[in-house]
C-alpha positions in Angstrom: -17.2 -5.1 15.9 -16.7 -3.1 12.8 -13.4 -4.7 12.1 -14.9 -8.2 12.5 -17.7 -7.4 10.0 -15.2 -6.0 7.5 -12.8 -8.9 8.0 -15.6 -11.4 7.2 -16.6 -9.3 4.2 -13.1 -9.6 2.8 -12.8 -13.3 3.5 -16.1 -14.0 1.8 -14.9 -12.0 -1.3 -11.8 -14.3 -1.6 -9.2 -12.3 0.3 -6.6 -14.3 2.3 -4.5 -12.9 5.1 -0.7 -13.1 4.6 2.1 -12.5 7.0 5.2 -10.8 5.6 8.4 -10.4 7.5 10.0 -6.9 7.5 12.9 -5.3 9.3 10.4 -3.9 11.8 8.3 -7.0 12.4 5.6 -8.9 10.6 3.0 -7.1 8.5 -0.4 -8.6 7.9 -1.8 -8.2 4.4 -5.2 -8.9 2.8 -4.6 -10.3 -0.7 -7.1 -11.4 -3.4 -7.1 -12.1 -7.1 -9.5 -10.0 -9.1 -11.8 -11.2 -11.9 -10.3 -9.1 -14.7 -7.0 -8.4 -16.4 -6.8 -5.0 -14.8 -3.9 -3.7 -12.7 -3.0 -4.7 -9.2 -4.4 -2.2 -6.7 -2.7 -1.4 -3.3 -4.8 0.4 -0.7 -3.0 2.1 2.1 -4.8 3.3 5.3 -4.0 6.2 7.6 -2.9 6.6 11.2 -4.6 4.5 13.9 -6.7 2.9 11.1 -6.4 -0.6 9.6 -6.6 -2.5 6.3 -10.1 -3.8 6.8 -11.6 -0.3 6.7 -11.2 -0.6 2.9 -13.4 -3.7 2.8 -16.4 -2.3 0.9 -14.1 -0.4 -1.5 -11.9 -3.3 -2.1 -14.6 -5.9 -2.7 -16.4 -3.6 -5.1 -13.3 -3.1 -7.2 -12.3 -6.8 -7.6 -14.0 -6.8 -11.0 -11.8 -4.0 -12.3 -8.5 -5.4 -10.9 -6.2 -8.3 -11.5 -5.4 -8.3 -7.8 -6.1 -6.2 -4.7 -3.6 -5.9 -1.8 -4.4 -4.2 1.5 -1.7 -4.0 4.1 -2.0 -3.4 7.8 0.8 -0.8 8.2 3.4 -1.7 10.8 2.1 -0.8 14.3 -1.5 -0.9 13.0 -4.2 -3.5 12.8 -2.8 -7.0 13.3 0.7 -6.1 12.3 3.6 -6.0 14.7 4.1 -3.0 17.0 7.9 -2.3 17.1 9.3 -2.2 20.6 11.5 0.7 19.7 8.5 2.8 18.8 6.8 3.9 15.6 8.2 6.4 13.1 7.3 7.3 9.6 10.6 5.8 8.3 9.8 2.5 9.9 6.3 2.4 8.5 7.7 3.3 5.1 10.5 0.7 5.2 8.1 -2.0 6.3 5.7 -1.2 3.5 8.5 -1.0 0.9 9.8 -4.4 2.0 6.3 -5.9 1.8 5.4 -4.6 -1.6 8.8 -5.4 -3.1 8.4 -9.0 -1.7 4.9 -9.9 -2.7 3.9 -7.5 -5.5 6.4 -8.0 -8.4 4.0 -6.6 -11.0 3.3 -2.9 -11.7 0.7 -1.5 -9.3 -1.8 1.4 -8.7 -1.3 2.8 -5.2 -4.1 4.5 -3.2 -3.3 6.3 0.0 -5.6 8.1 2.5 -4.4 10.6 5.1 -1.1 9.4 6.5 -1.4 6.6 4.0 -1.1 9.3 1.3 2.3 10.3 2.8 3.5 6.7 3.0 2.2 5.9 -0.5 4.0 9.0 -1.8 7.2 8.0 -0.2 7.0 4.6 -1.8 6.1 6.0 -5.2 8.9 8.5 -5.1 11.4 5.7 -4.3 10.0 3.2 -6.8 8.3 5.2 -9.6 9.1 2.6 -12.2 7.0 0.1 -10.2 3.8 2.2 -10.1 1.3 2.7 -12.9 -0.9 5.2 -11.1 -1.3 7.0 -7.8 -4.5 8.2 -6.0 -4.1 10.5 -3.0 -7.2 10.9 -0.8 -7.1 13.7 1.7 -3.3 13.1 2.0 -1.1 14.3 4.8 2.7 14.7 4.5 3.2 18.2 3.1 6.1 20.2 4.5 4.1 22.8 6.2 5.1 25.4 8.8 5.6 24.1 12.4 2.6 26.0 13.8 0.4 24.3 11.1 1.9 20.9 11.7 1.6 21.0 15.5 -2.0 22.4 15.3 -2.9 19.3 13.3 -1.1 17.0 15.8 -3.1 18.7 18.6 -6.3 17.9 16.8 -5.2 14.2 16.4 -4.2 13.7 20.0 -7.4 14.2 22.0 -7.2 13.6 25.7 -11.0 13.5 26.5 -14.4 13.0 24.9 -14.9 16.7 24.2 -11.6 16.9 22.3 -12.4 13.7 20.5 -15.8 15.0 19.5 -14.1 18.1 18.0 -12.0 15.8 15.8 -15.0 13.6 14.9 -16.9 16.8 13.7 -13.9 18.0 11.8 -13.5 14.7 9.9 -17.0 13.4 9.3 -19.4 14.0 6.5 -22.2 13.0 8.9 -23.1 15.5 11.5 -25.8 13.7 13.5 -25.2 13.8 17.3 -25.4 10.1 17.7 -22.9 9.3 14.9 -20.5 12.0 16.1 -20.6 10.8 19.7 -20.0 7.2 18.6 -17.2 8.5 16.3 -15.6 10.3 19.2 -15.5 7.1 21.3 -13.8 5.3 18.4 -11.4 8.2 17.9 -10.5 8.2 21.6 -9.9 4.5 21.7 -7.9 4.2 18.4 -5.8 7.4 18.8 -5.3 6.8 22.5 -3.3 3.6 22.1 0.1 4.5 23.7 2.3 3.7 20.7 0.0 5.6 18.3 -0.2 8.6 20.6 3.5 8.6 21.1 4.0 8.3 17.4 1.9 11.5 16.8 3.4 13.5 19.7 7.0 12.8 18.7 6.4 13.5 15.0 8.2 16.4 13.5 7.4 18.7 10.5 10.5 17.4 8.5 8.9 13.9 8.3 7.2 14.9 5.1 7.4 14.7 1.3 9.7 17.1 -0.5 9.0 18.9 -3.8 11.8 16.9 -5.4 10.1 13.6 -4.4 6.7 14.7 -5.7 8.4 15.7 -8.9 9.1 12.0 -9.5 5.4 11.2 -9.9 5.6 10.7 -13.6 2.7 8.3 -13.6 -1.0 9.4 -13.7 -2.0 11.0 -10.4 -5.4 11.8 -8.9 -5.8 13.9 -5.8 -9.1 13.7 -4.1 -10.0 16.3 -1.5 -13.2 16.3 0.6 -15.4 19.4 1.1 -16.2 17.9 4.6 -12.7 17.1 5.6 -11.5 19.6 8.3 -8.6 17.4 9.5 -6.1 18.0 6.7 -4.9 21.6 6.9 -5.7 23.9 4.0 -1.9 24.6 3.8 -1.3 20.9 3.1 -3.7 20.8 0.2 -2.3 24.1 -1.1 1.2 22.6 -1.1 0.0 19.5 -3.1 -1.8 21.7 -5.6 1.3 23.8 -6.0 3.8 20.9 -6.3 2.1 18.0 -7.9 3.1 17.5 -11.6 1.1 19.4 -14.1 -0.5 16.2 -15.4 -2.1 15.5 -12.0 -5.9 15.7 -11.8 -7.1 17.5 -8.6 -10.8 16.9 -7.7 -12.8 18.3 -4.8 -15.5 15.9 -3.8 -18.7 17.0 -2.1 -19.8 15.3 1.1 -16.4 13.6 1.3 -15.0 13.4 4.9 -11.6 12.5 6.1 -12.0 8.8 5.8 -14.2 8.2 2.8 -13.5 4.4 2.7 -15.6 4.2 5.9 -18.2 6.9 5.3 -18.5 7.1 1.5 -17.1 3.8 0.2 -19.2 3.8 -3.0 -18.1 7.4 -3.8 -14.4 6.6 -3.2 -14.7 3.3 -5.2 -16.4 5.2 -8.1 -13.5 7.7 -8.3 -10.9 4.9 -8.2 -12.8 2.9 -10.8 -12.8 5.9 -13.1 -9.1 6.3 -12.6 -8.5 2.6 -13.4 -10.6 2.9 -16.5 -8.5 5.9 -17.7 -5.3 3.9 -17.2 -6.6 1.1 -19.4 -7.8 3.5 -22.1 -5.2 3.6 -25.0 -3.3 6.8 -25.5 -3.7 8.8 -28.7 -0.4 7.5 -29.9 -1.3 3.9 -29.1 -4.7 4.3 -30.8 -3.1 5.8 -33.9 -0.6 2.9 -34.1 -3.5 0.5 -34.2 
């Protein structure tokens, strides 16, 4: 129901759905031209989520962008589910193939949760193709095994009680009705066999490295939510310690784990400000004028 509503919202705003072949199967991608000369924006979702969750964020940013691209990561949404199973490297390779194929222009990449890890892997491999990077409650830090597996345990609920614990940890809304509805969605989405297997077979070494993060020579914005209890503190501490010195780190009040769903206007405002900063001439450029 929520996906259908978001899907219609995107189509009404001018998005079309494209199919892109990759080594791991076809990826579905929402693609729309913006109404300005701004940069191309790529929005990357997290585990068990899908592209259409960015609908309200994406449609509100079309006026600041030349183009907006939102992929369903491989194994997610309407994209192909690999018969061999899902791994971070297959998600990364499929996204890389897709962006290299359909986005020849420089881009700004936004990644939430696992999408932050996947976005980071892409940016580390293709830094010359990226004008800016926004990480929203990102995963993917090389944390200790006990921290990693504690997070996996939270993300693999087996019953409603465990799903409710995850819903409470990740939501900026704490009403009983919303949390119980959220727990049902969590159990359904994370309970899909290929997603559950993906999480249960993940290992701590499937992460970014300090060397990769050191390649982020473009403007970087890290958004962390005061209401996000899903991403471990150790993960955020690692990002704070290893992101380049020019990165801007911002803690946002009332910002849960998936702000594109719960606080789309807030997330869009931060992205809009980031895009405006990118378009602002540097002191050197201003002096040259």
